[in-house]
Structure formats: C-alpha cells, structure tokens
Short mmCIF file of the C-alpha atoms (twelve columns), coordinates in Angstrom:
data_MODEL
# 
_entry.id   MODEL 
# 
loop_
_atom_site.group_PDB 
_atom_site.id 
_atom_site.type_symbol 
_atom_site.label_atom_id 
_atom_site.label_alt_id 
_atom_site.label_comp_id 
_atom_site.label_asym_id 
_atom_site.label_seq_id 
_atom_site.Cartn_x 
_atom_site.Cartn_y 
_atom_site.Cartn_z 
_atom_site.pdbx_PDB_model_num 
ATOM 1   C CA . MET A 1   78.321  -9.715  39.458 1 
ATOM 2   C CA . ALA A 2   79.794  -13.219 39.856 1 
ATOM 3   C CA . PHE A 3   78.035  -14.364 36.687 1 
ATOM 4   C CA . GLU A 4   79.436  -11.381 34.759 1 
ATOM 5   C CA . THR A 5   82.952  -12.119 36.021 1 
ATOM 6   C CA . ALA A 6   82.682  -15.801 35.083 1 
ATOM 7   C CA . SER A 7   81.292  -14.843 31.686 1 
ATOM 8   C CA . LEU A 8   84.131  -12.355 31.115 1 
ATOM 9   C CA . CYS A 9   86.740  -14.914 32.180 1 
ATOM 10  C CA . SER A 10  85.228  -17.481 29.850 1 
ATOM 11  C CA . TRP A 11  85.235  -14.987 26.978 1 
ATOM 12  C CA . LEU A 12  88.879  -14.020 27.669 1 
ATOM 13  C CA . HIS A 13  89.869  -17.690 27.830 1 
ATOM 14  C CA . LYS A 14  88.255  -18.284 24.427 1 
ATOM 15  C CA . ARG A 15  90.161  -15.304 22.966 1 
ATOM 16  C CA . ALA A 16  93.412  -16.685 24.396 1 
ATOM 17  C CA . GLU A 17  92.609  -19.992 22.699 1 
ATOM 18  C CA . ASP A 18  91.977  -18.042 19.472 1 
ATOM 19  C CA . VAL A 19  95.452  -16.519 19.716 1 
ATOM 20  C CA . SER A 20  96.890  -20.023 20.219 1 
ATOM 21  C CA . VAL A 21  95.030  -21.280 17.157 1 
ATOM 22  C CA . ALA A 22  96.308  -18.330 15.109 1 
ATOM 23  C CA . LEU A 23  99.876  -19.049 16.209 1 
ATOM 24  C CA . MET A 24  99.491  -22.723 15.322 1 
ATOM 25  C CA . ALA A 25  97.981  -21.892 11.915 1 
ATOM 26  C CA . THR A 26  100.784 -19.435 11.191 1 
ATOM 27  C CA . MET A 27  103.332 -22.080 12.120 1 
ATOM 28  C CA . PHE A 28  101.635 -24.637 9.917  1 
ATOM 29  C CA . PHE A 29  101.430 -22.418 6.833  1 
ATOM 30  C CA . ALA A 30  105.006 -21.165 7.279  1 
ATOM 31  C CA . PHE A 31  106.147 -24.774 7.533  1 
ATOM 32  C CA . LEU A 32  104.209 -25.687 4.373  1 
ATOM 33  C CA . ALA A 33  105.686 -22.704 2.539  1 
ATOM 34  C CA . GLN A 34  109.142 -23.797 3.633  1 
ATOM 35  C CA . ILE A 35  108.632 -27.330 2.318  1 
ATOM 36  C CA . ILE A 36  107.089 -26.194 -0.969 1 
ATOM 37  C CA . LEU A 37  109.726 -23.570 -1.667 1 
ATOM 38  C CA . ARG A 38  112.643 -25.758 -0.651 1 
ATOM 39  C CA . TYR A 39  111.720 -29.071 -2.230 1 
ATOM 40  C CA . LEU A 40  109.394 -28.209 -5.100 1 
ATOM 41  C CA . THR A 41  110.973 -25.008 -6.395 1 
ATOM 42  C CA . ASP A 42  114.519 -25.545 -5.065 1 
ATOM 43  C CA . PHE A 43  114.369 -22.063 -3.522 1 
ATOM 44  C CA . PRO A 44  115.082 -22.350 0.220  1 
ATOM 45  C CA . ILE A 45  114.143 -19.349 2.337  1 
ATOM 46  C CA . GLY A 46  114.977 -18.641 5.969  1 
ATOM 47  C CA . TRP A 47  112.141 -16.456 7.159  1 
ATOM 48  C CA . THR A 48  109.729 -19.407 7.288  1 
ATOM 49  C CA . SER A 49  111.972 -21.281 9.700  1 
ATOM 50  C CA . GLU A 50  112.387 -18.190 11.863 1 
ATOM 51  C CA . LEU A 51  108.642 -17.532 11.879 1 
ATOM 52  C CA . THR A 52  107.951 -21.139 12.865 1 
ATOM 53  C CA . ILE A 53  110.383 -20.951 15.777 1 
ATOM 54  C CA . VAL A 54  108.972 -17.623 16.999 1 
ATOM 55  C CA . CYS A 55  105.414 -18.935 16.789 1 
ATOM 56  C CA . TRP A 56  106.388 -22.099 18.656 1 
ATOM 57  C CA . LEU A 57  108.020 -20.121 21.460 1 
ATOM 58  C CA . TRP A 58  105.001 -17.856 21.817 1 
ATOM 59  C CA . LEU A 59  102.528 -20.737 21.480 1 
ATOM 60  C CA . VAL A 60  104.073 -22.772 24.289 1 
ATOM 61  C CA . LEU A 61  104.422 -19.890 26.731 1 
ATOM 62  C CA . TRP A 62  101.143 -18.172 25.760 1 
ATOM 63  C CA . GLY A 63  99.319  -21.469 26.223 1 
ATOM 64  C CA . ALA A 64  100.944 -22.051 29.605 1 
ATOM 65  C CA . VAL A 65  99.922  -18.565 30.753 1 
ATOM 66  C CA . PHE A 66  96.413  -18.169 29.374 1 
ATOM 67  C CA . VAL A 67  95.050  -21.445 28.030 1 
ATOM 68  C CA . VAL A 68  96.110  -24.381 30.213 1 
ATOM 69  C CA . ARG A 69  94.105  -24.679 33.423 1 
ATOM 70  C CA . ASP A 70  95.622  -25.949 36.656 1 
ATOM 71  C CA . GLU A 71  93.812  -29.287 36.433 1 
ATOM 72  C CA . GLU A 72  95.315  -29.769 32.950 1 
ATOM 73  C CA . GLU A 73  98.895  -29.311 34.143 1 
ATOM 74  C CA . ILE A 74  101.211 -32.283 33.857 1 
ATOM 75  C CA . ARG A 75  101.818 -34.082 37.141 1 
ATOM 76  C CA . PHE A 76  103.593 -37.212 38.278 1 
ATOM 77  C CA . ASP A 77  100.297 -39.024 38.748 1 
ATOM 78  C CA . LEU A 78  101.867 -42.277 39.947 1 
ATOM 79  C CA . ILE A 79  103.513 -40.505 42.848 1 
ATOM 80  C CA . TYR A 80  100.823 -37.893 43.488 1 
ATOM 81  C CA . GLY A 81  97.997  -40.429 43.291 1 
ATOM 82  C CA . SER A 82  99.603  -42.726 45.835 1 
ATOM 83  C CA . LEU A 83  99.793  -39.990 48.479 1 
ATOM 84  C CA . GLY A 84  97.166  -39.377 51.109 1 
ATOM 85  C CA . ARG A 85  95.108  -36.191 51.124 1 
ATOM 86  C CA . ARG A 86  97.171  -34.497 53.838 1 
ATOM 87  C CA . THR A 87  100.475 -35.414 52.179 1 
ATOM 88  C CA . ARG A 88  99.187  -34.188 48.792 1 
ATOM 89  C CA . ARG A 89  98.302  -30.902 50.443 1 
ATOM 90  C CA . VAL A 90  101.824 -30.547 51.886 1 
ATOM 91  C CA . VAL A 91  103.376 -31.452 48.520 1 
ATOM 92  C CA . VAL A 92  101.244 -28.824 46.767 1 
ATOM 93  C CA . MET A 93  102.197 -26.174 49.339 1 
ATOM 94  C CA . LEU A 94  105.932 -26.992 49.112 1 
ATOM 95  C CA . THR A 95  105.870 -27.116 45.320 1 
ATOM 96  C CA . SER A 96  104.013 -23.806 45.106 1 
ATOM 97  C CA . LEU A 97  106.340 -22.150 47.592 1 
ATOM 98  C CA . SER A 98  109.412 -23.447 45.746 1 
ATOM 99  C CA . LEU A 99  108.155 -22.198 42.389 1 
ATOM 100 C CA . ILE A 100 107.151 -18.817 43.820 1 
ATOM 101 C CA . VAL A 101 110.604 -18.348 45.368 1 
ATOM 102 C CA . LEU A 102 112.511 -19.519 42.278 1 
ATOM 103 C CA . TYR A 103 110.526 -17.472 39.776 1 
ATOM 104 C CA . THR A 104 110.553 -14.394 42.037 1 
ATOM 105 C CA . ILE A 105 114.321 -14.603 42.515 1 
ATOM 106 C CA . SER A 106 114.880 -15.004 38.767 1 
ATOM 107 C CA . LEU A 107 112.393 -12.312 37.688 1 
ATOM 108 C CA . PRO A 108 114.710 -9.267  37.959 1 
ATOM 109 C CA . ALA A 109 117.397 -11.029 35.913 1 
ATOM 110 C CA . VAL A 110 114.804 -12.132 33.355 1 
ATOM 111 C CA . VAL A 111 113.442 -8.601  32.960 1 
ATOM 112 C CA . ASP A 112 117.005 -7.238  32.738 1 
ATOM 113 C CA . TYR A 113 117.911 -9.768  30.037 1 
ATOM 114 C CA . VAL A 114 114.765 -9.159  28.003 1 
ATOM 115 C CA . THR A 115 115.193 -5.376  28.105 1 
ATOM 116 C CA . PHE A 116 118.877 -5.753  27.190 1 
ATOM 117 C CA . MET A 117 117.936 -7.797  24.112 1 
ATOM 118 C CA . LYS A 118 116.364 -4.728  22.455 1 
ATOM 119 C CA . VAL A 119 119.760 -4.188  20.830 1 
ATOM 120 C CA . GLN A 120 119.388 -7.293  18.653 1 
ATOM 121 C CA . ARG A 121 116.946 -8.224  15.930 1 
ATOM 122 C CA . SER A 122 116.059 -11.554 14.366 1 
ATOM 123 C CA . ASP A 123 117.988 -12.329 11.187 1 
ATOM 124 C CA . TYR A 124 115.213 -12.591 8.615  1 
ATOM 125 C CA . LEU A 125 112.147 -10.874 10.026 1 
ATOM 126 C CA . GLY A 126 113.999 -8.097  11.859 1 
ATOM 127 C CA . ILE A 127 111.881 -8.437  15.008 1 
ATOM 128 C CA . ARG A 128 113.531 -7.011  18.119 1 
ATOM 129 C CA . PHE A 129 114.514 -9.750  20.546 1 
ATOM 130 C CA . ASP A 130 113.044 -7.914  23.534 1 
ATOM 131 C CA . PHE A 131 109.628 -8.265  21.903 1 
ATOM 132 C CA . LEU A 132 110.249 -11.923 21.042 1 
ATOM 133 C CA . PHE A 133 111.346 -12.785 24.578 1 
ATOM 134 C CA . SER A 134 108.787 -10.603 26.377 1 
ATOM 135 C CA . ILE A 135 106.388 -13.537 26.492 1 
ATOM 136 C CA . TYR A 136 108.707 -15.185 29.024 1 
ATOM 137 C CA . VAL A 137 108.333 -12.254 31.436 1 
ATOM 138 C CA . LEU A 138 104.561 -12.614 31.173 1 
ATOM 139 C CA . PHE A 139 104.943 -16.383 31.687 1 
ATOM 140 C CA . ALA A 140 107.092 -15.896 34.809 1 
ATOM 141 C CA . VAL A 141 104.719 -13.345 36.376 1 
ATOM 142 C CA . ALA A 142 101.661 -15.471 35.570 1 
ATOM 143 C CA . THR A 143 103.366 -18.542 37.044 1 
ATOM 144 C CA . ILE A 144 104.068 -16.678 40.276 1 
ATOM 145 C CA . ILE A 145 100.449 -15.505 40.504 1 
ATOM 146 C CA . ARG A 146 99.076  -18.961 39.638 1 
ATOM 147 C CA . GLN A 147 101.276 -20.640 42.259 1 
ATOM 148 C CA . ILE A 148 100.195 -18.105 44.898 1 
ATOM 149 C CA . PHE A 149 96.568  -19.089 44.283 1 
ATOM 150 C CA . ILE A 150 97.382  -22.817 44.213 1 
ATOM 151 C CA . GLY A 151 99.400  -22.569 47.434 1 
ATOM 152 C CA . TRP A 152 96.722  -20.451 49.102 1 
ATOM 153 C CA . ASN A 153 94.045  -22.994 48.202 1 
ATOM 154 C CA . ALA A 154 96.207  -25.764 49.650 1 
ATOM 155 C CA . ILE A 155 96.657  -23.792 52.878 1 
ATOM 156 C CA . ARG A 156 92.884  -23.246 53.063 1 
ATOM 157 C CA . ARG A 157 92.418  -27.001 52.444 1 
ATOM 158 C CA . SER A 158 90.462  -26.446 49.272 1 
ATOM 159 C CA . GLY A 159 91.332  -27.593 45.782 1 
ATOM 160 C CA . ILE A 160 93.052  -30.774 46.965 1 
ATOM 161 C CA . ASP A 161 90.553  -33.378 45.862 1 
ATOM 162 C CA . ALA A 162 91.027  -37.085 46.103 1 
ATOM 163 C CA . PHE A 163 93.006  -38.275 43.111 1 
ATOM 164 C CA . ASP A 164 90.901  -39.968 40.468 1 
ATOM 165 C CA . PRO A 165 92.903  -41.176 37.434 1 
ATOM 166 C CA . THR A 166 89.692  -41.709 35.453 1 
ATOM 167 C CA . LYS A 167 89.120  -37.953 35.402 1 
ATOM 168 C CA . ALA A 168 92.499  -37.170 33.832 1 
ATOM 169 C CA . GLY A 169 92.152  -35.750 30.362 1 
ATOM 170 C CA . SER A 170 93.526  -33.404 27.783 1 
ATOM 171 C CA . GLY A 171 91.267  -30.539 28.752 1 
ATOM 172 C CA . ILE A 172 88.855  -31.060 25.891 1 
# 
C-alpha cells in the first residue's frame, strides 16, 4: 500500500510539472507572437500580453502548491544555518504557526474576494476573474496544509536535519 501511495504521489507530481511546463510554453509562444506581431508586422495585439500575465500568475502559484518541495523552498540560509538544531526547530515551529494563523485569518476574505470577482472579465480573453484568481485560494489552502505538516514534524523532532549548504540545490 505504501509503495502504491508513493507511486501515485510521484505520478501526480509529474503531472503537476507537466502543467507547469504547459503554462511556461504557452507564455513563451504568446510572448513570441507578441514580439513578431508588434515589431515585424507593426500590428500590436493585447491578448498575448494578457495571456502571458495569466500564465505567469498561474505558473508561480501552481508551482508553489504542487511542484516545489519543502526542501526546495527559499530560506535565509545564512541565518538558519548558523542556528543550533534546537533553535532551528523552534524557528520552524514559530514560522509554521505564524503562517498557519495568517493564512487562516485571511482565507475567508480571500474566498470572498475571489467569488466577488465573478462580475468582471479580463479585457481581451474574456476570462472571468474569479477563475483567474481561484489559484490563489488553492495556494492559500495548500500553504496552510503544508505548514501544518512542517510544524507537526518540528514538534515531533523529525525533519529538522543538520544544515548542510553543500546539499542546497534547485531541485533538479
């Protein structure tokens, strides 16, 4: 059962990466179309710029929710690395608790704002803003869940390894 779960999680992670790649490719080709149409044919169009911005918004938040692992998150390594194991554990618990509280407090207002934005559409593509901004609700909920697990692991004294700057990487 554990192997099946790990295999499923790995497969889902790969599909999330595929979505990120598709968003990046869409951004790239929309950007190229914008350059070609504006500078080579002297026919500027707005939908390419709007599509690029929408893809960027979704790419950043989608990646933060589904693609980036905890060990790939950006940290203040100079500060974090200089702390002892016990102090790192306390810092992780306080940071997790702070983020859980802040995101939980803001979540009702975020959901209210996103649902309110169904009355507006994007200028060129006509996409409802509630759909465009819905990724942020998913981001906020996923951040709360992720921080619960990170904080719980810190309380259980697991997941707080000794800092090794030679193991830092881009996740590749």
